[in-house]
C-alpha positions in Angstrom: 209.1 -104.3 61.8 210.1 -102.5 64.8 206.9 -100.7 66.7 208.8 -97.6 66.5 210.2 -97.6 63.2 209.5 -98.7 59.6 212.7 -100.3 59.0 213.5 -103.9 60.0 215.6 -104.3 63.3 218.8 -106.9 63.4 218.4 -107.4 67.1 217.3 -110.9 67.3 215.2 -110.2 70.5 213.0 -107.9 68.5 213.0 -109.4 65.3 210.3 -112.0 64.5 208.0 -113.2 67.1 210.2 -113.4 70.3 209.8 -110.6 72.5 212.3 -109.8 74.8 211.4 -110.1 78.5 212.4 -106.7 80.1 212.2 -106.1 83.6 211.3 -102.9 85.5 212.5 -102.3 89.0 209.5 -102.2 91.0 210.5 -101.1 94.4 209.1 -97.6 94.1 208.9 -94.6 91.7 207.6 -94.5 88.3 207.7 -98.4 87.4 204.0 -98.8 86.3 204.4 -96.1 83.7 207.7 -97.8 82.3 206.0 -101.2 82.4 203.2 -99.6 80.5 205.4 -98.0 77.6 207.6 -101.1 77.3 204.4 -103.3 76.9 203.2 -100.7 74.2 206.4 -101.0 72.5 206.1 -104.9 72.2 208.3 -105.8 75.2 207.2 -108.5 77.6 207.8 -106.1 80.5 207.4 -107.5 84.1 208.0 -106.0 87.4 211.1 -106.9 89.2 211.1 -107.0 93.2 212.9 -110.1 94.3 216.6 -111.2 93.3 214.9 -114.4 91.7 213.0 -112.2 89.7 216.0 -111.3 87.7 216.6 -114.9 86.2 213.9 -114.6 83.8 214.6 -111.2 82.4 217.1 -110.1 79.5 217.3 -106.6 80.7 216.3 -104.1 83.0 215.0 -100.7 83.4 215.5 -98.6 87.1 212.8 -96.0 86.9 212.7 -92.5 88.2 211.9 -92.0 91.9 213.6 -91.6 95.1 216.9 -93.2 94.8 217.5 -93.4 98.7 214.2 -95.3 99.2 214.9 -97.7 96.1 218.5 -98.2 97.6 217.2 -99.3 100.9 214.2 -101.4 99.6 216.6 -103.4 97.4 218.6 -104.2 100.2 215.8 -105.1 102.5 214.2 -107.3 99.8 217.5 -109.1 99.0 217.7 -107.6 95.7 220.8 -105.4 95.7 223.6 -107.9 95.6 221.6 -110.3 92.5 221.3 -107.0 90.7 225.0 -106.1 91.1 225.9 -109.5 89.9 223.8 -109.7 87.0 225.0 -106.3 85.8 228.5 -107.4 86.2 227.9 -110.3 84.0 226.7 -107.9 81.2 222.7 -107.7 81.4 221.6 -104.5 79.9 220.3 -102.1 82.1 218.9 -98.4 81.6 218.4 -96.0 84.4 216.3 -92.9 84.5 216.6 -90.2 86.9 217.0 -92.0 90.4 217.7 -95.0 88.5 220.7 -93.3 86.7 221.9 -92.5 90.6 221.7 -96.1 91.4 223.7 -97.0 88.4 226.7 -94.5 89.4 229.8 -95.8 90.8 229.7 -92.9 93.4 226.8 -90.8 94.4 228.6 -87.6 95.5 226.0 -85.9 97.6 223.3 -88.3 98.8 223.2 -91.1 101.3 222.6 -93.8 98.6 224.7 -96.9 98.2 225.3 -96.9 94.1 225.5 -100.1 92.4 229.0 -99.3 91.0 228.4 -101.2 87.9 230.7 -98.8 85.7 227.7 -97.8 83.7 228.2 -94.3 84.9 231.1 -93.1 87.0 230.1 -90.2 89.3 226.7 -88.4 89.6 225.6 -85.4 91.8 221.9 -85.8 92.9 219.9 -82.8 92.3 216.7 -81.5 90.8 218.3 -80.9 87.4 220.0 -84.2 87.4 217.1 -86.1 85.8 217.0 -83.8 82.6 220.6 -83.9 82.1 221.3 -87.4 83.2 218.9 -88.9 80.9 220.3 -87.0 77.7 223.7 -88.3 78.9 222.7 -91.9 79.3 220.4 -92.0 76.1 223.6 -90.2 74.2 226.3 -92.3 75.7 
């Protein structure tokens, strides 16, 4: 049974006793809250701060926060290029607010180097983006 549904899931990562190991980008922002919720849902959630830590995760959540700071820290800690590579290889990734900005091909009005992983084409960074972007990503 899924922790959020009475119906069985067909996903081999959730079905049975195997818990997926989900990384949460833990450079800045709401990573603690994301880790807590994922753990409550039954995932083996781990913080990711370095490229080598990406090897052990089956998916990644990029939380809300300050996208320009996350961008600079991801490059400082050598995480930007390994992250781009894993996403290009097909690793599932979910971004909320600043995380969505990080996943864009192009950020139209902010000094941020997007991951350019073709998850989302172009985004415009604004206060209203978080609410709209999360809806778009969840329904896409």
